[in-house]
N, C-alpha and C positions, 0 to 999 in steps of 0.2 A: 592419290590426291596430291597435287602440287603444294608444297609447303614453302612459303617465302624464305629466302636464304637467310634473312636476318633472324627469323624464328628458329630455323634449323641450327644456326651457329649458337644462338643463345641457349638452346636445349643441350647442345654438345658441351658447352662450358659448364652448365649446371650439373651434368652427369659425368664430369671429367673423372678419369681413372688414373691409376698408377702415379706418375710424377705430379699430376695436378689434383690428386685426391684431397690434399689439404684445403684447396679452394672449395671442393664439394662439401667437406665437413663444415666449413664456415657458413656456406649457404644453407645447409641443413639446420645449423644452430640458429641462424637468422629466422628461418621459417618456424622453428619451434618457439622462438621468442614471440613472434607475431601470434602464433596459436595460443600461447599462454595468456598473452595480453588480451586478445579478443575474448577468450573463454572467461577470464576473470571479470572483464567489464560486463559481459552479458549476464553472468551469474549475479554480480552486484546489483545491476539494474533490475533483474528479475526479483531479487530479494526485497529491495526497497519498494518496487511496484506492488508485489504480492502483499507486503505488510500494510501498505497504504489501503489497498482494496479490501483486505480482510478486516482491518479496523473500521473502515468506512461502512462495509456491509453490516458488521455487528452493531456499530453505533446506530445506523439507520433502522436496524431491527429492534433496537431498544428505545429509540427516541422518535418523536414525530419530526416531520420535515420543517414545520413552521410552528412557532408558539405565538399566540395572539393574546395580548393583555388589554384590559379596559381600565382607564384611570379612575373611573367612577365605580368600578366593580361590576362583575357579571352577575346579575340577580336572576335572570331568566336564561338558564343555560340552554334549554331546548330551542328557544327562539334564536339564540345566537348561533347555535350549530346549524339550524336550517338556513339561516342567512349566509353563513360562510360556505356552505355547500354549493351555493350558487356562484361563488367566485370562480374565475377561469383557472383551469388545471387542478382544482381541488377535487379529490376523489374520496376523501374521508375526513371527518371532523369529530372530535370527542372532547368533552369538558374534563378538567382535572384540577387537583390542588395538591400541594406537597407540604411537608413539615418534618420535623425531627422528633424522635422518640427513643426510648430505651426499652428493649425487649429483654425479658428475663424468664427463666425457667429454673426453679430450685436454686442451685448455686451458680448457674450460668447466666451471663448477661451479655448483651452486645448492642452497640449503637445501631439505630434503625432509621432509614430514610423512608418515611411513610408517603405513599402516593395514593390519593383518592381518585378513583376512576368510575366511569359508567361501564359496568360489565358488558353491556350490549354493544357499546360504541367503541370501546378501547381496541378491540381486534381490527378495526378499520384503519387505525393510525399506527399501530405497532405490531410486532410479531409475538405478543404475549401469549395469545391462544395457541400458536404453533410451538411455543417453547415450554408448555406445561409438561412436567415430568410425572406428577401425581395430582389427583384431584381435577378441578376444572375452574374456569373463571366464573361460571354460574354458581359455584359453591360459595361465593362471597355473600350471597343473600341468606337470610335466616331460613332454615327449613321448617321450623315450627315457631310459634310465638315465644316459647320458653328457650329457644336456641340462642347461642351466642353469635355475634357477628363474625364473619369469616375474614381471614387474611391469607394471602399468597406470599410465601417466603422464597427468596432465592435459595438455590440448593446448597450453596456454601454457608449461607447464614443459618439455614435449618440444621446443617451438620454441626455448626459451632454451638447452637443451642441444644442439639441432641433431640430434636422433635421431628415428627412426621405427620402424615395425614390424620386428622381427627384429634390430635393433641391440643392442649390448651396452653396459651402463653399469656404473660402479663405485659401490658404496654403502659409505660409511663410517659406522659407528655407534659410540656410546660403549662398547658391549659388545665386548670383544676377547678375546685369548688370553693366558694367563699366561706371562710370560717372566722372565728374571733381573732385568729392569728394572721388573717389576710387570705390571699389566694393560696390554697394548698393543693399540690399535685396529687391526683388520686389514680392509682393503678386501675386499669380496665382489663378484663379478661376477654381474650379473643380465641376463636377456634381456628386451627390451621386447616384452611380449605384446600391446600395443595402446595406444591413446590414448582418452581420454574427454573429454566437455565437459558438466559438470553445470550450467553456466549461471552459476555464481558464480565470480568471479575468484579468490577466496580458495582455492577447491578446485582450479580449473583451472591455477593457477600454482604450487601448492606441494604437492599431494597425489600420493602414489603408493600403489597398492593391491597387496598381495602376499597369498599364501595364509597361513593361520595357522601352518602348519609353518615356512614361510620366515620369517615374522615372529618366531617363537620363536628361530630360529637367528640372526637379526639383532639382536634386542632382548634376548634372554636369558631372560625369565621362562618358567617351565614351565606357568604357569596362564594361563587366558584372563582378560583384564582386565575385560570387561563383556559383557552381552548386550543387544542392541538389540531394541526392540519396535516394531511398526507397528500402529496401531489403526484401527478402522473409522470413528472420528470424532476428528479432530485436536484438537477442543476439549475432549475428555474426558481429554487427556494429563495435565494437572495433577492431576486427581482420581485417576487410576490411579496416578500416581507417588506420591501421598500414601498410597495404600492398599497399596502393595507390601510394606512391613514387616509389616502386619497379615495380608496374604494369604500371604506366603512365609516370614515369620519375622523376628526382630529383627536377624539378621545381614545382611539385605538393605537397601540404600538405593537410591534412584532419583531422577533428575531428568528433566525433560522439555524439549522443544524451546523452549517459551516461556520457561522458566527460563534456558536457555543463551543466549537472544537477547533477554533482558528489556531491557537498556539500549538496544538498537537500536529495538525496537518502542515503548518508552516515549518515546524521543526523537521518533520519527515521529508518535506520537499528540499529543504536546505541540506539535510544529510544525504539525500539521494544525489544531489548535485556535487557535494564534496567528495563522496565516495567514488562517483564516476570520474571526476577529474583526477583523483589520486591514482586510481587503478588504470585510468587511461594513459598515464605516464609510462606504463609498462609497454604500451604499443609504441610510444616515442623511443624508448630504449631499443626496442626491436628494430625500429627504423634506422637507428644509428648503427646497429649491427649490419644492416643491409648496405649502408654507406661504406662501412669498413670493408665488407666482403667485396664490394664492387671496386673499391680503390685497389685492394690487393689483386683482384683479377686483372685490372687494367695494367698494373705493374708487371704481372706475370705474363700477360699477353701482348706486351709491346711489339714483339716481333710479328705475331699473327696480325695485329692491327695494321702494321706497316705493310705487310704483304697484301692484305685486303685492299689497302688504299692504292698500292701500285697496280693491282689487278683491275682497278676501276671503281671500287666502292667509294662512295662519297662520304663526306662528314655526317650527313643525315643518316645514312645506313648504319654507320658505326654507332651513332647516338642511339638509334632504334634498337640495335643489338643489346646494348647494355641496359637500356630502359626496360626492354622485354624481360631480361633476366631478373631485374629487381621486381618488376610487376608480377612475374610468375611466382617468385618467392612470396610476395605479399598476398597474392590471391590464394595460393595453396595454404599458406598459414592461416589466412582469414577464414577460408571455408572450413578447415579442420577445427579451428577455434570456435566458429559459429555452431557447427554440428555438435561439438563436445559441450559447449555452453548450454545449448538448448536441451540436449539429452540429459546432462547432469542436473539441470534445473528441474526437469520433469520428474526424474527419479527422486530427488530430494523432496519435492512437493508431494508426490503420490504416496511415498512410503513414510512421510513425516519423520525423516531421519534426524533432524536437528530439533531437539526438545528444549524448551526454555521455561523459566518460572512464570506461571500464569499470573501471579500477583504483581509481577514487575512489567511484563510486556502485554498483558491482557489476552494473550493467545497461548495455546499449549505447545505449538511448534512454529517454526519459521516457514511461512508460505512463499512459494516462488511462482511468479507470473511473468512470462516473456511476452511483451507487447510487440506487435509487428512494427510499430513506429520505432521503438528502441532498438530492435534487432536490425532494422534497415539502417538506422543512423550509425550503429557501431560498425557494421560491415562496410558501408560506404566510406566512413571516416578512416577506417583502417587501410582500405585499398588506396585512398587518396594520399594518406601519410606515406605509405610505401612508395607510391608513384613519385611524390616530391623528393623522397630520399634518393631517387635514382638520377635526378637532374645533374647534380654537381659531378659525380664520377663519370657520367655518360658524356658530358660536355668536355671533360678533361681528355677522355679517350678520343673524341672527335678532333681535338686540337693537336693530337700527336703528329709530329713531323716524320714521315717515313724515312727520309734520308738520315736523320739523327738516330732513329731506332735501329737501322740496318748497318750503321757505320762500322760497328765492331763485330758484326755477325760473320 
């Protein structure tokens, strides 16, 4: 196969031996610099993307996509659910209410976020049913007339209280009974109907699920607080939430999962951008190494360049020779870095090698996810940066005057 002479000469310069070995070492270091830069950038992007997706999936498993409130109160929850199920893109709807309480067992106590749910409808809007570790959602209902109401506890909350399936706990809420001293909080005994793990420490360590009837007895209001909606496309949630007043009436207001978690995802997006820019500078440093190595090569090859020109090689051919050399360094370094970055990201993710405190980061390990978009962007950007780094030294080589270069040879 015929190889263009520009490529042939560029490869010979890259693989120089003996007296020119120093140039080859510099070229190797330049390629390694590109490799490290590309690998670090891909791993950083994979980390931030993986963390965003993991948190989003866990949040959407724990929360509904859209929350609908009615200013005058929801008195007929079943009618509202049936009405909202007819909205476009809505695949699930369930009523709910929330409040705060204090759970205690013997000498142990913990703050509790109480959520009243419809046991039959809640699995259509959250992953609660799939997250049960012991017991069941159906266990929230009384088994006999003399039985206590049930409560589902997060696994970390249950561990804090030291309780398990079938145990009894005391719940104290601000809603109490009227006495000569005024409204007095009265503890109510509930039966632990099971434990769950939704994957978010915030839920697993502080949430308790009870039936709507039980929640009304604990928290007081006779009306349902809101209706939860699940959509067939999570990214339509903001648009659906904005359309709720128009579709249902001015008494209705809504917010969506992205609204409720906006600070978290904005911070993650900003951090992803900052980390990418910071680590991307490594590629810029590697590009400067390519510039330095090509300038040294031009100085070393003054005589060869002059001879090529006297033999008929034009300035364009000389420019192409040195551009090819820089591009080859960039492509080899980029490919090695891309393969290394993807491979290391998959190993770190599959074997969960980087463990983190779950109460701080909401996850037990750092997940890594390489998106095709991010991978393509890094590879193309690295090659382009390496290409632009070749322009100056290549043009300097093309401007070399053969007569001046050969005068003292």
